[in-house]
C-alpha positions in Angstrom: 7.2 -76.7 23.5 10.9 -75.8 23.5 13.2 -77.5 26.0 14.4 -75.8 29.2 17.8 -74.8 27.9 16.4 -73.4 24.7 13.9 -71.4 26.7 16.7 -70.0 28.9 18.7 -69.0 25.9 15.6 -67.2 24.5 15.1 -65.0 27.6 18.7 -64.3 28.7 20.1 -60.8 28.2 22.6 -60.2 25.4 24.5 -57.7 27.5 24.5 -56.5 31.1 24.0 -53.0 32.5 25.2 -53.3 36.1 29.0 -52.8 36.5 29.0 -54.7 39.8 28.0 -57.9 38.0 30.9 -60.4 37.6 28.9 -63.3 36.1 25.3 -63.5 34.9 23.3 -66.3 33.4 25.4 -69.3 32.3 26.8 -70.8 35.5 25.4 -72.4 38.6 25.1 -69.0 40.3 25.4 -65.3 39.4 28.2 -63.3 41.0 28.2 -59.6 41.8 30.5 -57.5 43.9 29.4 -54.5 46.0 31.5 -53.4 48.9 30.3 -49.8 49.2 26.6 -50.2 49.7 24.0 -52.2 51.6 22.2 -54.9 49.7 18.5 -55.4 49.8 16.8 -58.6 48.5 13.1 -59.4 48.1 11.1 -62.2 46.6 7.4 -62.7 45.7 5.5 -65.5 44.1 2.6 -65.1 41.7 0.2 -67.9 40.8 -2.2 -68.1 37.9 -5.8 -68.0 39.2 -4.7 -66.4 42.5 -2.7 -63.3 41.6 -3.6 -62.9 37.9 -5.8 -64.4 35.2 -5.9 -64.3 31.4 -9.3 -62.7 31.8 -7.9 -59.5 33.1 -4.3 -59.5 31.9 -2.3 -60.2 28.8 1.0 -62.2 29.3 3.0 -58.9 28.9 1.1 -57.4 31.9 1.7 -60.5 34.0 5.4 -60.1 33.7 5.5 -56.3 34.0 3.3 -56.2 37.2 5.2 -59.1 38.8 8.5 -57.3 38.5 6.9 -54.0 39.5 5.6 -55.4 42.7 9.1 -56.5 43.7 10.7 -53.2 42.7 8.1 -51.5 44.9 9.4 -53.5 47.8 12.9 -52.3 47.1 11.7 -48.7 46.9 10.1 -49.1 50.3 13.5 -50.2 51.6 15.2 -47.1 50.1 17.1 -49.3 47.7 17.7 -48.8 44.0 16.9 -52.0 41.9 19.8 -53.7 40.2 19.2 -57.4 39.4 16.3 -59.8 39.2 16.0 -63.6 39.0 12.9 -65.5 37.7 11.8 -69.0 38.5 8.8 -70.1 36.4 6.5 -73.2 36.6 5.2 -73.7 33.0 2.0 -75.5 32.3 1.0 -76.8 28.8 -1.9 -74.2 28.7 0.5 -71.3 28.2 2.0 -71.0 24.7 5.6 -70.2 23.9 4.5 -66.8 22.6 2.7 -66.0 25.9 5.8 -67.1 27.9 8.0 -64.9 25.8 5.6 -62.0 26.4 5.8 -62.5 30.2 9.6 -61.9 30.0 9.1 -59.0 27.5 6.9 -57.3 30.1 9.6 -57.7 32.7 12.4 -56.6 30.4 10.6 -53.5 29.4 10.2 -52.4 33.1 13.8 -53.6 33.9 15.2 -51.4 31.2 13.8 -48.3 32.9 15.8 -49.0 36.0 18.8 -50.6 34.2 18.2 -53.9 35.9 19.8 -57.1 34.8 18.2 -60.6 34.6 20.9 -62.8 36.2 19.3 -66.2 36.7 16.3 -68.4 37.7 14.9 -71.8 36.9 12.2 -73.4 34.8 10.1 -76.5 35.5 6.8 -77.9 34.2 3.7 -78.0 36.4 -0.1 -77.6 36.5 -0.4 -73.8 37.1 1.8 -71.0 35.8 3.8 -69.7 38.7 6.3 -66.9 38.7 8.8 -66.5 41.6 10.7 -63.2 41.2 13.7 -62.2 43.3 15.0 -58.7 43.1 18.3 -57.3 44.5 19.0 -53.6 45.0 21.5 -51.3 46.6 20.9 -48.8 49.4 23.5 -46.3 50.7 25.2 -47.6 53.8 23.0 -47.2 56.9 20.2 -45.7 54.7 18.0 -48.7 54.2 14.5 -47.9 55.4 12.6 -49.9 58.0 9.0 -50.1 59.2 10.3 -49.8 62.7 11.5 -46.2 62.4 8.3 -44.3 63.1 8.1 -42.1 66.3 5.5 -40.1 68.2 4.8 -36.8 66.5 5.6 -38.1 63.0 3.7 -37.0 60.0 2.1 -39.9 58.1 1.9 -39.6 54.3 1.2 -41.5 51.2 2.3 -41.0 47.6 -0.1 -41.0 44.6 -3.7 -41.9 44.8 -5.2 -45.0 46.4 -7.9 -47.4 45.3 -7.1 -47.0 41.6 -5.8 -50.5 41.0 -8.8 -52.2 42.6 -11.1 -49.9 40.6 -9.3 -51.1 37.4 -9.9 -54.7 38.4 -13.5 -53.9 39.0 -13.9 -52.3 35.5 -12.3 -55.4 33.9 -14.7 -57.8 35.7 -17.9 -55.8 35.9 -20.0 -54.6 33.0 -20.8 -50.9 33.0 -20.1 -47.5 31.4 -17.1 -46.1 33.2 -15.3 -42.7 32.9 -11.5 -42.9 32.3 -11.6 -46.7 32.2 -8.2 -46.9 30.5 -6.6 -44.9 33.4 -7.8 -47.3 36.0 -7.0 -50.4 34.0 -3.4 -49.2 33.4 -3.1 -48.6 37.2 -4.1 -52.2 37.7 -1.9 -53.7 35.0 1.1 -51.4 34.8 1.9 -49.9 38.2 4.7 -47.4 38.6 7.0 -48.1 41.7 8.2 -44.9 43.4 11.9 -45.6 43.0 13.2 -42.1 42.3 11.3 -40.5 45.2 12.4 -43.2 47.6 16.0 -42.8 46.5 15.8 -39.1 47.1 14.8 -39.7 50.7 18.3 -41.0 51.5 19.1 -37.5 52.5 17.0 -37.9 55.6 18.4 -39.3 58.9 15.2 -41.2 59.7 12.0 -42.3 57.9 9.7 -45.3 58.1 8.4 -46.6 54.8 6.1 -49.4 53.6 4.8 -50.1 50.1 1.0 -50.3 49.7 0.6 -53.8 48.2 -2.0 -55.2 50.6 -3.9 -52.0 51.2 -3.4 -48.9 53.3 -4.9 -50.3 56.5 -2.7 -53.4 56.4 0.5 -51.4 55.7 -0.3 -48.8 58.3 -0.7 -51.6 60.9 2.7 -53.1 60.0 4.4 -49.7 60.6 2.4 -49.2 63.9 3.3 -52.6 65.2 7.0 -52.6 64.1 7.5 -49.1 65.5 5.4 -49.6 68.7 3.3 -46.5 67.9 -0.3 -45.8 67.0 -1.2 -44.2 63.7 -4.2 -41.9 63.2 -5.4 -41.4 59.6 -7.9 -38.8 58.5 -10.3 -40.3 56.0 -11.0 -37.1 54.2 -7.3 -36.6 53.5 -6.6 -40.0 51.9 -6.0 -39.1 48.2 -8.0 -40.5 45.4 -8.2 -39.6 41.7 -10.9 -37.4 40.3 -12.7 -40.1 38.3 -12.7 -42.4 41.4 -15.7 -40.5 42.6 -17.9 -42.3 40.0 -17.9 -45.5 42.0 -20.4 -46.1 44.9 -19.2 -44.5 48.2 -19.0 -47.9 49.9 -16.7 -49.2 47.3 -14.6 -46.1 47.3 -14.1 -46.4 51.1 -13.3 -50.1 50.9 -10.9 -49.9 48.0 -8.8 -47.0 49.3 -8.3 -48.7 52.7 -8.2 -52.3 51.7 -8.0 -52.6 47.9 -4.3 -53.3 47.6 -1.8 -53.4 44.7 -1.6 -49.6 44.2 2.2 -50.0 45.0 2.4 -46.5 46.4 4.5 -45.7 49.4 3.2 -45.1 53.0 5.7 -43.2 55.2 6.1 -41.7 58.6 8.7 -38.9 59.1 9.6 -36.2 61.7 7.4 -33.1 61.4 10.6 -31.1 61.2 11.5 -33.0 58.0 8.1 -32.9 56.4 8.9 -29.8 54.3 12.0 -31.6 53.0 10.0 -34.6 52.0 7.5 -32.4 50.2 10.4 -30.7 48.3 11.8 -34.1 47.3 8.4 -35.1 46.1 8.2 -32.0 43.9 11.7 -32.7 42.6 10.7 -36.2 41.4 7.2 -35.1 40.2 5.6 -37.3 42.9 2.2 -36.5 44.3 2.4 -36.7 48.1 -0.3 -36.2 50.8 -0.2 -35.8 54.6 -2.9 -38.1 55.9 -2.3 -38.4 59.6 0.2 -38.6 62.5 1.8 -41.0 64.9 1.4 -41.2 68.7 2.7 -43.3 71.6 0.0 -44.6 74.0 -0.2 -47.3 76.6 -1.4 -49.7 74.0 0.5 -49.5 70.7 0.3 -51.0 67.3 -3.1 -49.6 66.4 -4.4 -47.7 63.4 -7.3 -45.3 63.9 -9.5 -43.6 61.3 -11.2 -40.2 61.9 -14.3 -39.7 59.8 -17.3 -37.4 60.3 -16.1 -36.3 63.8 -15.7 -39.9 64.9 -12.5 -41.9 65.6 -12.6 -45.7 65.2 -9.9 -48.3 65.1 -9.4 -50.1 61.8 -7.8 -53.5 61.7 -5.3 -55.1 59.4 -7.1 -57.1 56.9 -5.0 -59.3 54.6 -5.5 -58.6 50.9 -7.3 -61.4 49.1 -6.2 -61.6 45.6 -9.2 -61.6 43.2 -9.6 -64.4 40.7 
């Protein structure tokens, strides 16, 4: 196994893309300068056996998805990604080739958004652990918050839901599946909605949340932060055509609670809804109206209408499969 400094040399960039970067890897801290925009920062930690396993992902996918999850957080804040830092705990069970592939996965995704790797740390330990920090820029006063929803808002989602969980199911359950490669790709190589989120900076107000822990959980976060109730129509929640091959109970569970689709959930004024639809068309983004926001005596609830019934659904934390 190479030493820490050799490993850092092997993964650092040979050139930087962001003009605001003053100093990247090589000192005790990176330095960047950005007086004209607001700065958004997010960090997530991924642990072998909790968030991923070698049974369902190659090392390349581990890196790619770890960075994608963080970029999706920036998209939900209305921020364009610029930099990332990676701290990694390295066990002896992962080879140098596999470690290099983790960073290759991140670098491939980073190149799409012109992101620069500007630092991190390496230590040895028992379980492979990645801690990824991302930094992005939002136009001044255009960062998006969960607390911006209001009564009468249209509630919408991008893309289709449940696909990532279906992909995991295919990887871990024997069977003859239609379009298996599509679902597996949605699980391993998610596509953050950066371009669509950036286009939304033309709006004066919108609440956003990325769907990492499942629709029910993310909707509850918006409802609680905005002090509103959200009503979602089950029949409007978008799913892909081959998704219908799975048992109805699993379809229902995955689209509400499956998690890791990394789509966007939003709430916007009904008067701005057509603008949002146009922005979605301009960025080739599928978008679907799935409900509305209200203000009642008790707020913070999420309700699902289904077969002429309306019931409250509760925030259920996503349990990462192993």
